[in-house]
N, C-alpha and C positions, 0 to 999 in steps of 0.2 A: 340466825336461820330459825325458819317460822316451825314451831314443831308442829308432829303432827300425831294421834294418837300412837298409843304403843305397836298395833297391828299392821299399823302402815307405816313405819317410820321410813322406808324408802319405796317400799311397791305400793301403788294404788289398784285394784281390782275391780275389772271392769266387766259386765256380763255383757257377753254379746247374742244378741239378738236374733236367731237364725227362723227369720218366717218365709212365708210362700213368695214367690216369682211379683215382681208389678209394686212390691211392697217394700218400701226402705227399710232395710235392717239396720237398727242403730247400736249404740253403745248409751248405755245408763250406768249414772254412779250416784249413790246417796250419800250424799252431802249436805250438810249444817243448811237449810234455807229458809227464812220467814216467809211465810202466809200473809199479805198485808188486804184487811178487807176492802170494801168499797166507800169510797169516800165521797162525801157531799160537794158540788159546787162552791166553792169558796169568792165573794168577790173579790180578795187580792190574790187570785191564783184559778188555774185553771188546766186541766188535761187533755192531751189530745192521743188518738188514736194512732198509732202507725201502721203502715203497712209496707210490707218488701216487695220490694221496686220487681222481683220473681214470684212474686206468688200467684197469681194469678194463671202462671206456667204450671203445666205437668208434669213439674221436674223430680229426677229423685235426686236423693240430698247430694250426691257425687256432682248431676251437671247443673243442680245449683251456684256449686260452690264454685265448678268453674267460671261456669260465667260471670259471677263474683270476683273471681280472681283478674279475671280478666280486664274487668271495670277498672278494679284494684293495683296492678300493674300499669296501666293508663294515669290513673290518680297519681302514681308514685313518681311515675315521670314528671306528671304535673310539679307536683312536691321540689320534685328534684330543679325545675326550672324558674320555678321559684326565689329558691334559693342562688341560683345562679344571677340571675336578673337583681337582687338585694344587696350580691357582693359582686356584680360587674360594672364599673362605675359605667360603661360603655353602653350600658341596656337599662332604659330609661321607664321604659313601662312596665306596669306593676301586674302582675301575675295571679289567678288565683285557683284551686286547685279543682270546683266545682263539682256537678255530678255529686254521686250519693248512693245510698242502698236503701234507704226508707225513703217512702210518702206520706205528708200529712194533709189532712184534709183542711180548707180553709173557704172562706166566704170573703169577697172582696165588695164594697162599692154601696152604695142605698138607691133599690132596693138589692139585697145582695146576692152575687152569683157564687156558687158552690165551685173550686177547684182543688186539684191535686196537685202539690208543690213537695222539691226535692227539700228535705231537711238535710241542711251540710253545717257543719258547726265549723269548718276548715274553712269558710268565708264569711261577708256582713254582709250583705248587699241582699236587701228582697227585692223579688222583679219577677212581674208576670207578664206574656205576650202580651201584645193591647193592637190596638187599632188606631189608624190605618196602619197595616201591614208590610214596609216593603220588604221585609225579608222576615217572614216567620217558619218554622218547623210546624210540622203536625202535629197536634198536641187529642188528647182523649176527649177535650168538652171545647164547649166553641172560647175563640178568641176575647178574652173582657175589652167592652166599647165603653171607655171612658165619658164619652156623652150618653150615658143612658143610665149616668149614677150621678145624684144630685150633690154629692159627696167629693167628689173629684175636684182637687186642685195643684195649680202645677207651684213646684217651689221656687221661691225668689233663690236668683243667683247669691245673694249675701247671707245665706241660710248655714247655719253652722253643718247640717248636713250635707248641701253640697261643698261646700269647703272640705268636707268630709272623702270626698271622693279624691278616689289616686287619681281618673283623670276626668276633668270636665270641659264645658266651656258656656260662654252665656249668649244664648241665641234667644228661640222663642222658653226662655226659662230655662232652668239648669239643666243643662244638656252632659249626658255621663257615657262615658265608655268604660265597662268592663269586661276583661279580658282573664279566660282562664287556662292559659298556658298552652294547649294545642291548637289555638289559632277558633277555638270556640270564644266567643264573646256575645255580651246583651249591649243592645245601646240606644238611646229612646233619651225620654224624660225625665227627669226624678220631680216625683208629686207625693200629696198625701193623700189619703181617703179611709176609709172605714173599715177595718177587717173583725171578720167576726171567727172567734175559734170554737170550737162548738157551742156553747149559749153565751159565753163571750162577747162584747162587743167593743170595740176600743176604736175610737176616731184619731184622725191626723196623724198616721201609722206613714212614714215614709219610705216611699219604694221605689224601682225603676219600674214607668212602663216603658218596657220595650219594643220598639218596632223594627229593630232587624236586629234579628237573635239569632246566629249561625253555629254552627258545630254540630259535634256528638255529645251523646249522654244523657241529651235535654226530656225527648219525645218520651217520658215516664208519665212526667205532667207540664202541668201551666210555664215551671219556673220555675224559682230557687226561695226556699227560705234560710238566709243565713244567720248563724247559731253562733258567731265567734266572736272575740272579747272588743271589737272596736264597736265606734259609735253608731254606725249602722245598722247593725243587727238589731234582730228582733227582742233580743233581751236586754239590751243596752237601751232600745227607746221605751220597752214596755217599764225602763226602771224596776224591776222586781231581779235580783242580783242575785239569784237562786234557780239556777231548773236543774232537772235530771231526767234519766231516759233508761229504759229496762227494757231490753233487747232479748226477746223471745229465740228458741236454738235455730239455727238456718235450715235444719230437715222438717222445721214444722211449720203450718201457715195458718199458726196464729196469732194475732195482733199483738204489736207493740207497743209499748205508752211512752208518753212523753207529758214531763210534769213543769209547771213553770208555776214559780211564785212559792205562796203555804206549801203546796202542793210537793212540791220537791224536797219539802224537810224530811229527816229522817229520825226517826223517833229512838233516839240513843236510851231509852229508860227500859225498852223492853227489847233493845239488838243484843245487849252484852257484848263481848269481846270481837263479835264477827263484822264490826267495823274497821276499815282498814282507810286511812286519813293521809293525805300528803300534800304538801306543798304544792302550788300551782307558780310554774317558775316563766317570769317573764321573756320574752327575745324581742329587744327594739327592733330588728330589722321584719320580724314577721310579729306584729302585736296583734292578732287576730286567733293566731295557733295556740292552744292549751299545749302548753310544756310542764310534763315531767321529772323530775331527776332520779332514773334508775339506777341505784348502786351496784348490783349483783344479780344473779341469777343461781339459785340451785337446782340441779337434777335428779332425782334420788335422794341421796344422802350426800350428795359432792358438792361443792359450794364452788360454781367457777372458776374459772382462773383469770377473772375477767378483767383487764384496766378499766380502773376507774375513769381515767379520759378516753374509755371509750362509747359514752353516753351521755360524756359534755358536751355545753354548750360554748362553742367555740365564740371568741372575742366579734370575731367578723359577722356573726349570725348562721354560720352553717353547724351542719351535728346535733345533739338533742334529738330525744324523743318527744313525742306528740303523740297524744291519744284522740283517736277521729273516730268517729260512728261510720264516716263512709269508708272505710277501708277495711275487707273483712276478714284477712287473715292479718298476723304480727308480721315486719318489716323490723329486722336485726341488723346492725351494722355488719358488713360479712367476716370480722376476725371474730365477733361474740358469736353468731350463728355459726359458724364453722366450729365453734366450741362446743354447744347447743346439739349440732349434729351429731359429734362425736360422741357425746354422754347417752345419745338416747339410743346408738348404734351398738355401744358399747354394754347397758344397761339391759335394752329390749330383747330377752333371748326367743329370736326368731328371725327369720332370714331377709335382707333386704330385698328388697323388689326393685327390680334397675330395669323395665319395662317403660319406665315415664308414661303409663296411660291416663294418667289423672293429671299431670301439670306443677305435683309439687316436688319438691326438695329429699324429701326422706319420706317412703313408704317401706311398708314390712309385709311380707304372704302372710294371711293367716293362714291355719291348718287346718286342714279339710276335718266338718264336723265339730270342730272346739264349738264350747260354750261359754270360754273367758280367756282373756288374754290378762298378762300381768303387765302393765306399764309404769318408769319410774315417778313420782310424785314432781309437779314444776313450778316452782315458787321464784316471784319476782319481787326481787326487793328495794322498794320504792323508800324515798327521804323518809325522814321522820319514824323509823320502824315501820313505816307498813308494808308486813310481807305477805305479799296475797298469793296465798295456795290455791292454786284453781282448778275447779272441777276436772276430771279427765276430758270430758266433751267437751272442753274449752282448749282444748290445744290436741287432742288426737280422733280421728272421725275414720270412722270403719265401716264398710260396706263387704257383707260375706257372699253377696253374688260375685260379687267383683274379685273379693278372695284378697283383698288390701285393707291395711290401716295407715293412714299416712299423718304425720306432723304438719299441723293447721300455723306452719311459719316459711319466714322465706328470708333471705339475707337482700341486705341495701348495700348502699354507698352513700357513707353523709349521714341524710338523716335516717332514725329507726320511729319505728310509726308501731303502737297497742293497736292493735284492731279491733274489729265487732267479737269476731268467733271468741276469742277472750277475754269480751266484757260479757256474753249472754248469758241470761239468767244473774244479774246482777244490778244492782238499782246504783247507777251512775249520778252522783252528786256534786255539781259545779257551785262553787259556794264564791262569788266573786268578790264578796264582801272580803272574807275570811281569806279568800284568795288559796282555796283548800280545794282540793276534790276525794270524795270518800266513796269506796266500794263495800255495798252490802249486798249478800246472798239473799237474792227476791227468786221466790215462782214469780218470773212478768207474767204468766199467761192469768195468774190470778190475782194481779194487781190491782 
């Protein structure tokens, strides 16, 4: 079990900010965090600013959470469909989760045209909508026109990337179909093009030039950038086997950050014992996902009696736990979540709120006029001794104007997902050479 400082053995103390109407009240907690200075752009790495898909809206914390949870539940259903497709021999098509919670800026072509694309760590393909569109959704920027770029080139059917597509045919070049599990899909031509990230220009990136794009959840951007573990993903194509992201709090409009290559490295000499590193696990039936081995959960001082098999990856590819930037709250296998819920219910000395006004499984009624409340510590025990002691705001969300405090977690059948609320204000480092994932507490708005 992770050790806590003596005064915090079983309880964390959070201060409730009681402020005027129209301003989102928030919990805050002082935990160890590292403030990184600004890095200069290097030739073998770059940084990209990420924007939450709801950052332009005037939403309260709970309104933003409710919108994100709706997308998250949709995404969870897609994950379930993927597992079903992989384990059912009668289902031939490969599907991917799609969607996401963060947008990244990039430019495509020569001369470069600027676009926003959805960041997705749960899939591989990079794609954007292209003219001439047979079926395109409305997007905030003009649709990419390959005829106006001098560096656009269709990819040969014999190419490695074409062969890596789950569904393709050879017609006018390498033609692809990429499905996202809820009848959403992109279909078009696989091509190469020059991409620009911040000030870094990268030629001959393989991407989907989508001429028939259907379904929900894509309209915030002009396409998707896959950051999965497969050959089509941006990380694999760049040949930079290390990337990280740092996500700011869900109730802030401050930008988050994606770091590729050398920028993604952790300065171990200055971080002391804050870094928690755990092995990445491979699932042959879902090779794009970032699986972790979760061995247990502690609430307060109680190590919950969760069977080790609960989060195990099964031989048929089902089960297991993935870490995902595109799912908002953490979803735990139902039996494990029931134990977590029971532990919080017994240890939080507040009445349970049964109104279901927020849509989360467990909420508490805040005492009128309270300036602070006590909540149990929450530690996720990952393989390799990585005991991740979460800050209070990464699992308990409160709003004094609504008079509620809710656990930002839910239950699922089968696969478990470690969501982005639990990852906020941490540098999450994916090292694909070492096959490890590391967590480092970080002030992400200062990165």
